[in-house]
N, C-alpha and C positions, 0 to 999 in steps of 0.2 A: 415500767418503762419498755417499749418494745425492744426485742433483740436487734432489730434492723436500724435502730436510731443511733447514729454516731456521734461521738463528742469529739471536736477539734479542738487540740490544745493551743495555745499562745505560739510555740514554737512550729506547729503545723501551718498555722494561719500566715504566719512571716514568710514560712518558705514557700507557701502557695501563690502569694500575692506579690509577685514581681511588679514593678510599676509599670513596664511597658504592656503587660497584659492587663493590669487592672485599668490603666488609663483608657486602653482601647474598649475594655468592657463598659466602662463608664459612658464613653462616647456613644456607644450603641443604646445603654439603657437610657439616657437622657433624651435621645431621639426618639423613644418609643413612649407609648403612653403607660403611665402609671399613676398610682395614687398614694401620696405621702402626706397625712394630716401632720400639721405643727405638732411638735411633741408636746405631750401633756406632763405637768409636773404637780405633784402633789406631797403636801407636808405629812410627813409620818410622825414626827414628834414635835412639840413647842419649841424644840432646841435646834431647831434648823436640819434635821434629817430630812432628806426628800427621796422620792421615788419618781424616776422619770420613764416614760413609756415613748417608743419611737415605733410605729408600726408603718408598713408599706406593702403593696401588693400590686401585680400587674397581670393577673390571668394565669401566669404560669407559675409564680411562686408567691407566697406570703410570708410575712416575717415580722418581728417585732424584737426590737433592742430594749433590754430592762436594764435600766441603770439606777443605782442606788449612791446616794452621796451622804456620807456619815461624818462630818467634820470633826467629831470627837475620836474618831479612830484613831488619829494621830497620837493620842495620849496613851492608847492601847498597842501602839507598835504595829499596826496594820493600817494598809492605804484607806483613804478615805472614800475612795471611789472604786466600785465595783461593777462590773457590767457581764451580760450573757445576753447572746442573740438565739433566738428560736427561730430557724427556718421551717416553713410548711410547704406542702404541695399545695399550688394554688387551685387546683381543680377538686381536692378532697378535703382539704384544711387539715390533713394529718401531718404532724411533725416528722420530719426527715433528718434533723440535725440540730445538735446544739452546739454553739461555737463561741469561743472566748471573745468576749465583746471588746475588752480594751485594746486588744491587738487589731481586731478588725478596724475600730474607730481610728487607731493609728494610721494605718495602712491607707484607708478611705479617704481621710482627711488630707493627707498628702497628695494622694492621687487627683481628687477633684482639684485641688489648687494647680497641679500640674497640668490637668486638662485645661483649665482656664487659661494657663500661660501660653499654651500653643496657640491661642488666638489672641492673647493680650500683651504678651511680652514680645520684643524684638528677637527675630531669629537668630541673631548673633549675640545675644545677651551672653556675657562671659563672667560677670562679677555679681554676686549673689550676698546679699547682706540679711543675716538672721538675727531677729531681735527677739530675745526670749531663750531661756535654757532650760525648760521644762521637758517634759517626757515627748512632746511633739515635736521639739526643735529638730532633733537629728532626722526625723522622718521628712519634715518639710524640706530640709536641705537635699536629702537623697531623692526625693520625688522630682524637685525642680531640676536637679543635676541630670535626670533621666530623659528630659525632654529639651534641654537646652544645652549648648557646649560651654558648661561653666567651667572656668579655669582657676576662680578664687571665691572662697567662701569666707566672709567676715562675720564672726560670731560675736555679739555683743548682750552682756546682761548685767544687771545691777549688781550682781555677786560674781566677782572675777574668779572665785575657785569654781563656781558652778559653770560658769562659761568655759573655763579651762577643760572641764570635764566633758562638755559637749563637744569641744573641738577633739578631745582625745577620741571619743567614740567615733567622729567623722573620720578622723585619721586613721583609726584602724580599719575602716571600711574603704580606705584608698581614696577618699575625698581630700582636696585641697582646701582644708580649714585652718584659720588662725584666729586667734582671739584679738579683739581691738578693744581699746580703752576709750577712745574718742569716737563716738558714734556719727557726730556731724561730719568728720573728716571721712569716714567710711562712706558715708552718703553721699559724698561729694562726686565719686565715680561709680555709683552703684548702677546697675542695669535693672535688677530685680531686689525688691525688699519684702522678706516674709516675716510677719510679726505674729508670734503666738504666745500672748501674755493674758493674764487675769487683771491688767492694770485698769484703773478707774480714772486715771489722768492721762492724756495724750502723751505718748512717747515719740510720735513720729509727726513731725511738723511739717507744713507746706514750704516754708521758707528754706527748710534743708533738703528739699528733693528735686534734683535736676530735672530738665526736660528729656522726655524719652523714657522715664523708669517706669516698670510696672509694680503695683504696690499690692501685695497679697496679705490681707488681714484675716486671721482665722482663730484670733482669740476673742477676748470682748463679746462672750455669747449671751449676754443680758443686756437689757435696755440701761443699766447702771454702769456697765464697764465701757472703757474707751481707750483706743490704741492710737487713733489719728485726731488732728485738730481740725477745726472749721476751715481753715486756709487750705487745707490738703482736700478735704472733700469737696469744696466749692471749685477747685482747680481742676480736679480730676474728672476723666469720663468714667462714671460708675457702673458696675455690674456686680451682681450676686449670684450664689449658687441656685437658689429659689427666692421668689419675691415673698411667698407666703412666710417663711422662716426669717429671712434677713430683715426684712421691713417691720416685723414684729418684734423680733429678739436682739438684732445687732445695734448695739449702742452707737457704732460710728455712723449709723445712717439715722436712726430713731432720734437722738439727741438733736443734730442739726436740723432734721427736719422739723422737730417741735418747736425750733427757735426761727425757723423761716429762712435759714441759711440755704437749704436746698428744697426742692419740692419732690412728689412723689415721680414726677416727670424726668427728674434729673438722673434717676436710676434706669439706665437704657436698656438692659437685657439681663435675663437668667442665663444659666448654663443650657438650658434646652433651646433658647434662642440661638445662642452660638453655635451649638452642634448641628442645628437644622439649617443654618445658614440665614436665619431671620434676621441676624445681625452679623456684620462683617468682622466685628472685633476692632482691634487697633486700624486705625485709619491712616496716621502719619507717623514718621519715625520720631518725631519730638512730642507726640502726645504722651501725658501722663495718664496711664489708666489705673483703676483701683478695683479689685476683686474682693467683696466681703462675702465671707462664708461663716454659717452658724451650724453647718452639718444639716444633713437631710436624711430621712429614711430611705429614700431612693438609692443612695450611695451605700448604706448599710446592707440592703437587700441585693444590689448588684455583687458587693464584696462577698456576702455569704454564700450566694449561688456560684461564685467562681471557687471559693473554697471547696464547697460540696462536690462540684464537678471534678475539680483536679485530684481530690484525695478520695473520692468515694470507692474507688477500686484499689486504692494503695494498701 
């Protein structure tokens, strides 16, 4: 390994990627030309262990996120998912940094949704409902709070203890979070709903969503998973992080498209269209908007470069 090749830890990544800076960087990145093939997934063993590769390049930088998913690790007392990002010089191909992949993913996922929210949610949105209590939940709440005047964060999850733990994390960060037991009641006056789960059955129904809400779906990252029902998808104006990824992997769109509930033309724009002005985003105050994200190598590349730039001389 070269003496100049830096490794950036999880703590360093979180410190470097404040949401204001990362959202701005992503806005610039999505407006520029970049290549990011849909992630490739490889079976490592017959028992479900997988290797995922997410590359991207834009002429300035080249990078790839390497992710392993080994479900049986739970029985060994170690995380089932591990990730490492390799950032390279786009002109020479030589590696310049190794970056903790999990923290990078958490930060860029939240920031991408926050970027979409600047175009799709109402500017006065003050009540955020977070569905899900996994690792992503606190980051989604913090990211949305960075771009809208959020005064209340309602956290709902199937496991009350886990939901309370998420609330405690958010409160420790001075965010106005409370746990809710009745999801339908919380949705009745929600302005933004952010859902980050691995559910295979809809948790969010069109009949429970009021006019003017913005729905942010970042879980359900395979065609078999789903967080929203047909009624919500048919009712909302649909947007994605990237057409290539979301229309191939996002079950919230893949399933209703396969059943004829929506068509390809129902999905109005991707992030690149929003940041470039190709689509104006929200058109009316009462419009229901839905943003479906499955993650993109473009987001990883942008976040990794920002980490390296900010910490290179630290």
